[in-house]
C-alpha positions as CSV (number, residue, x, y, z in Angstrom):
1,X,58.4,11.5,-150.8
2,X,58.5,12.7,-154.4
3,X,58.1,16.4,-155.6
4,X,55.8,17.8,-158.2
5,X,57.6,19.2,-161.2
6,X,58.5,22.7,-160.2
7,X,56.9,25.4,-162.1
8,X,59.9,27.7,-161.5
9,X,61.6,26.2,-164.5
10,X,59.9,28.2,-167.1
11,X,60.2,28.2,-170.9
12,X,62.9,30.9,-170.8
13,X,65.0,28.7,-168.5
14,X,65.2,31.6,-166.0
15,X,65.1,30.6,-162.4
16,X,64.4,32.4,-159.1
17,X,65.3,30.8,-155.9
18,X,62.0,30.5,-154.1
19,X,63.0,30.5,-150.4
20,X,63.9,33.4,-148.3
21,X,66.7,33.8,-145.7
22,X,64.2,33.4,-142.9
23,X,62.8,30.2,-144.5
24,X,66.3,28.7,-144.7
25,X,67.0,29.6,-141.1
26,X,63.7,28.2,-139.7
27,X,62.5,25.2,-141.9
28,X,65.7,23.2,-141.9
29,X,66.1,23.6,-138.2
30,X,62.5,22.3,-137.5
31,X,63.1,19.4,-139.8
32,X,66.5,18.7,-138.0
33,X,64.6,18.6,-134.8
34,X,62.1,16.3,-136.3
35,X,65.0,14.0,-137.5
36,X,66.5,14.1,-134.0
37,X,63.4,13.1,-132.1
38,X,62.6,10.4,-134.8
39,X,65.9,8.7,-134.8
40,X,66.4,8.8,-131.0
41,X,62.9,7.7,-130.2
42,X,62.8,4.8,-132.6
43,X,66.4,3.8,-131.7
44,X,65.4,3.5,-128.1
45,X,62.6,1.2,-129.1
46,X,64.9,-1.0,-131.2
47,X,67.6,-1.2,-128.4
48,X,64.9,-1.9,-125.7
49,X,63.7,-4.9,-127.7
50,X,67.2,-6.2,-128.2
51,X,68.3,-5.8,-124.6
52,X,65.1,-6.7,-122.6
53,X,64.2,-10.3,-122.5
54,X,60.7,-9.4,-121.0
55,X,59.9,-7.3,-124.0
56,X,61.1,-10.0,-126.4
57,X,58.8,-12.7,-124.9
58,X,55.7,-10.8,-125.8
59,X,55.0,-11.7,-129.5
60,X,53.0,-8.5,-130.1
61,X,56.1,-6.5,-129.5
62,X,57.5,-7.7,-132.7
63,X,55.0,-5.2,-134.5
64,X,56.3,-2.4,-132.4
65,X,59.9,-3.3,-133.3
66,X,59.0,-3.6,-137.0
67,X,57.3,-0.2,-136.7
68,X,60.3,1.3,-135.0
69,X,62.6,0.0,-137.8
70,X,60.6,1.5,-140.5
71,X,60.3,4.9,-138.6
72,X,64.0,4.9,-137.9
73,X,64.8,4.5,-141.6
74,X,62.6,7.5,-142.3
75,X,64.4,9.7,-139.8
76,X,67.9,8.5,-140.5
77,X,67.9,8.3,-144.3
78,X,64.7,9.8,-145.9
79,X,64.6,13.1,-144.1
80,X,68.3,14.1,-144.5
81,X,68.0,13.7,-148.3
82,X,64.8,15.8,-148.2
83,X,66.5,18.6,-146.3
84,X,69.3,18.7,-149.0
85,X,66.6,18.7,-151.7
86,X,64.6,21.4,-150.2
87,X,67.5,23.7,-149.6
88,X,69.0,23.2,-153.1
89,X,65.4,23.4,-154.6
90,X,66.4,20.7,-157.1
91,X,67.4,17.1,-157.3
92,X,71.1,16.7,-157.9
93,X,71.8,13.0,-157.2
94,X,70.7,11.5,-160.6
95,X,68.3,8.9,-161.7
96,X,69.7,5.7,-160.0
97,X,69.9,7.2,-156.5
98,X,66.6,8.7,-157.0
99,X,64.9,5.5,-157.9
100,X,66.6,3.6,-155.0
101,X,65.7,6.5,-152.6
102,X,62.1,6.3,-153.8
103,X,61.9,2.6,-153.5
104,X,63.0,2.9,-149.9
105,X,60.6,5.8,-149.2
106,X,57.5,4.0,-150.5
107,X,58.5,0.7,-148.9
108,X,59.0,2.1,-145.4
109,X,55.9,4.4,-145.7
110,X,53.9,1.4,-146.9
111,X,55.4,-1.0,-144.3
112,X,54.6,1.6,-141.5
113,X,51.0,1.8,-142.5
114,X,50.7,-2.0,-142.8
115,X,52.3,-2.5,-139.3
116,X,49.8,0.0,-137.7
117,X,47.0,-2.1,-139.3
118,X,48.7,-5.3,-138.0
119,X,48.9,-3.7,-134.4
120,X,45.2,-2.7,-134.6
121,X,44.2,-6.2,-135.8
122,X,46.3,-7.9,-133.2
123,X,44.7,-5.8,-130.4
124,X,41.2,-6.6,-131.8
125,X,41.8,-10.2,-131.8
126,X,43.2,-10.1,-128.1
127,X,40.0,-8.5,-127.1
128,X,37.6,-10.6,-129.1
129,X,39.3,-14.0,-128.7
130,X,42.2,-13.8,-126.3
131,X,42.8,-17.5,-125.6
132,X,42.6,-18.8,-129.1
133,X,44.6,-15.8,-130.4
134,X,47.4,-16.3,-128.0
135,X,47.6,-20.1,-128.9
136,X,48.0,-19.5,-132.7
137,X,50.1,-16.3,-132.5
138,X,53.8,-17.3,-132.5
139,X,57.0,-15.5,-133.0
140,X,57.8,-17.6,-136.0
141,X,54.4,-16.9,-137.6
142,X,54.5,-13.1,-137.0
143,X,58.1,-12.9,-138.2
144,X,57.3,-14.7,-141.4
145,X,54.2,-12.5,-142.0
146,X,56.2,-9.4,-141.7
147,X,59.2,-10.6,-143.6
148,X,57.0,-11.7,-146.5
149,X,55.2,-8.4,-146.4
150,X,58.7,-6.5,-146.7
151,X,59.7,-8.8,-149.6
152,X,56.4,-8.2,-151.5
153,X,56.4,-4.4,-151.0
154,X,60.1,-4.1,-152.0
155,X,59.5,-6.1,-155.2
156,X,56.4,-4.1,-156.2
157,X,58.2,-0.7,-155.7
158,X,61.3,-2.0,-157.4
159,X,59.3,-2.9,-160.6
160,X,57.5,0.5,-160.5
161,X,60.9,2.3,-160.1
162,X,63.0,0.3,-162.7
163,X,60.5,-1.6,-164.9
164,X,57.6,0.8,-165.3
165,X,59.2,3.1,-167.9
166,X,60.7,0.2,-170.1
167,X,57.4,-1.7,-169.9
168,X,55.2,1.2,-170.8
169,X,57.6,3.3,-172.9
170,X,56.8,6.5,-170.8
171,X,59.8,8.6,-169.9
172,X,58.4,11.8,-168.5
173,X,60.8,12.6,-165.5
174,X,63.9,14.7,-165.9
175,X,66.2,13.4,-163.2
176,X,68.6,16.4,-163.6
177,X,66.3,18.4,-161.2
178,X,63.3,16.3,-160.3
179,X,62.8,12.9,-158.6
180,X,59.5,10.9,-158.6
181,X,58.2,7.7,-160.1
182,X,57.0,7.7,-163.6
183,X,53.8,6.1,-162.5
184,X,53.0,8.7,-159.8
185,X,53.6,11.4,-162.2
186,X,51.1,10.1,-164.7
187,X,48.5,8.7,-162.2
188,X,48.6,9.6,-158.6
189,X,49.7,13.2,-158.9
190,X,47.1,13.9,-161.5
191,X,44.3,12.2,-159.5
192,X,45.2,14.1,-156.3
193,X,45.6,17.4,-158.1
194,X,42.2,17.0,-159.8
195,X,40.5,16.2,-156.5
196,X,42.1,19.2,-154.8
197,X,41.3,21.6,-157.7
198,X,37.7,20.4,-157.6
199,X,37.5,21.3,-153.9
200,X,39.3,24.4,-153.5
201,X,40.6,25.6,-156.9
202,X,44.1,26.9,-157.4
203,X,44.6,28.0,-153.8
204,X,45.3,24.5,-152.6
205,X,47.0,22.9,-155.6
206,X,50.5,24.1,-155.1
207,X,54.1,22.7,-154.7
208,X,54.1,23.9,-151.0
209,X,51.0,22.2,-150.2
210,X,52.2,18.9,-151.7
211,X,55.3,19.0,-149.5
212,X,53.3,19.8,-146.5
213,X,51.1,16.8,-147.1
214,X,54.1,14.5,-147.6
215,X,55.8,16.0,-144.5
216,X,52.7,15.0,-142.4
217,X,53.0,11.5,-143.7
218,X,56.6,11.3,-142.5
219,X,55.9,13.2,-139.4
220,X,54.0,10.1,-138.2
221,X,57.3,8.4,-137.7
222,X,58.2,10.9,-134.9
223,X,55.2,10.2,-132.8
224,X,54.8,6.4,-133.1
225,X,57.5,5.6,-130.5
226,X,55.4,7.7,-127.9
227,X,52.1,6.3,-128.9
228,X,53.0,2.5,-129.2
229,X,56.2,1.9,-127.1
230,X,56.1,4.6,-124.4
231,X,52.5,3.5,-123.4
232,X,53.9,0.0,-122.8
233,X,55.0,-0.5,-119.2
234,X,57.9,-2.7,-120.1
235,X,59.3,-0.2,-122.7
236,X,58.9,2.6,-120.3
237,X,60.9,0.8,-117.7
238,X,63.7,0.1,-120.2
239,X,63.7,3.7,-121.5
240,X,64.3,5.0,-118.0
241,X,67.0,2.6,-117.5
242,X,68.8,3.6,-120.8
243,X,68.2,7.3,-120.6
244,X,69.4,7.5,-117.0
245,X,72.4,5.3,-117.6
246,X,71.0,2.4,-115.5
247,X,71.0,4.4,-112.3
248,X,67.2,3.5,-111.9
249,X,66.2,0.1,-111.2
250,X,62.4,-0.2,-111.9
251,X,59.8,-2.7,-111.5
252,X,56.3,-2.5,-112.7
253,X,55.0,-0.5,-109.8
254,X,57.8,1.7,-108.5
255,X,61.4,2.8,-109.0
256,X,64.3,3.3,-106.5
257,X,67.6,4.8,-106.9
258,X,70.6,2.6,-106.5
259,X,74.0,3.8,-105.1
260,X,76.8,4.9,-107.6
């Protein structure tokens, strides 16, 4: 989730910290809660898949596992760096870490979106041709499809991060305070800014609105475990078992408390 170049760095090199004490007290706390829910929720999904044989038997649950992995990475690795970046209001980790971080960022965000499409397509196929779809859908086939997608996405973003500037000769990012891909600074940001400016003028083309938009993209990782895993009866049963330290023994229709 890259930032727009901040306008606070003006020609006189004077700098005014843009955030108030209230902002520093509230926003990092909210983001920390989002991180906690995202990490715990997706970790429960991953552990449930690993521990429960019934969950692993269903091929479609591989998609849910992959979605949980991408969302867990967002919560455990992407959001914490963003908190640091927001509080300091400048990028302090240098060019290499920036590019690696952006590769991971774009990769997991893209994989999360692709996985959601895979889940939707899988459910459509189950409704339209259930028997044929179950015959041809295998764990190996789904696993290879997901793995090949990961590899392709990583290779694309790795080239964009480390190969775009040498290939085009464009070096526009100052990594001493900013972190974004050269490509996005030249193409995507310009396109989005122009569209937003055409719609609502200067009021919606701002650094804050850009950050809010990016936060909404990552916020999706917090709710996915509730939408795709918690609505599955096998995942719900395993969640109850893990969260209550296995004091509940649940079948599909009812639960009962066991001694001790």
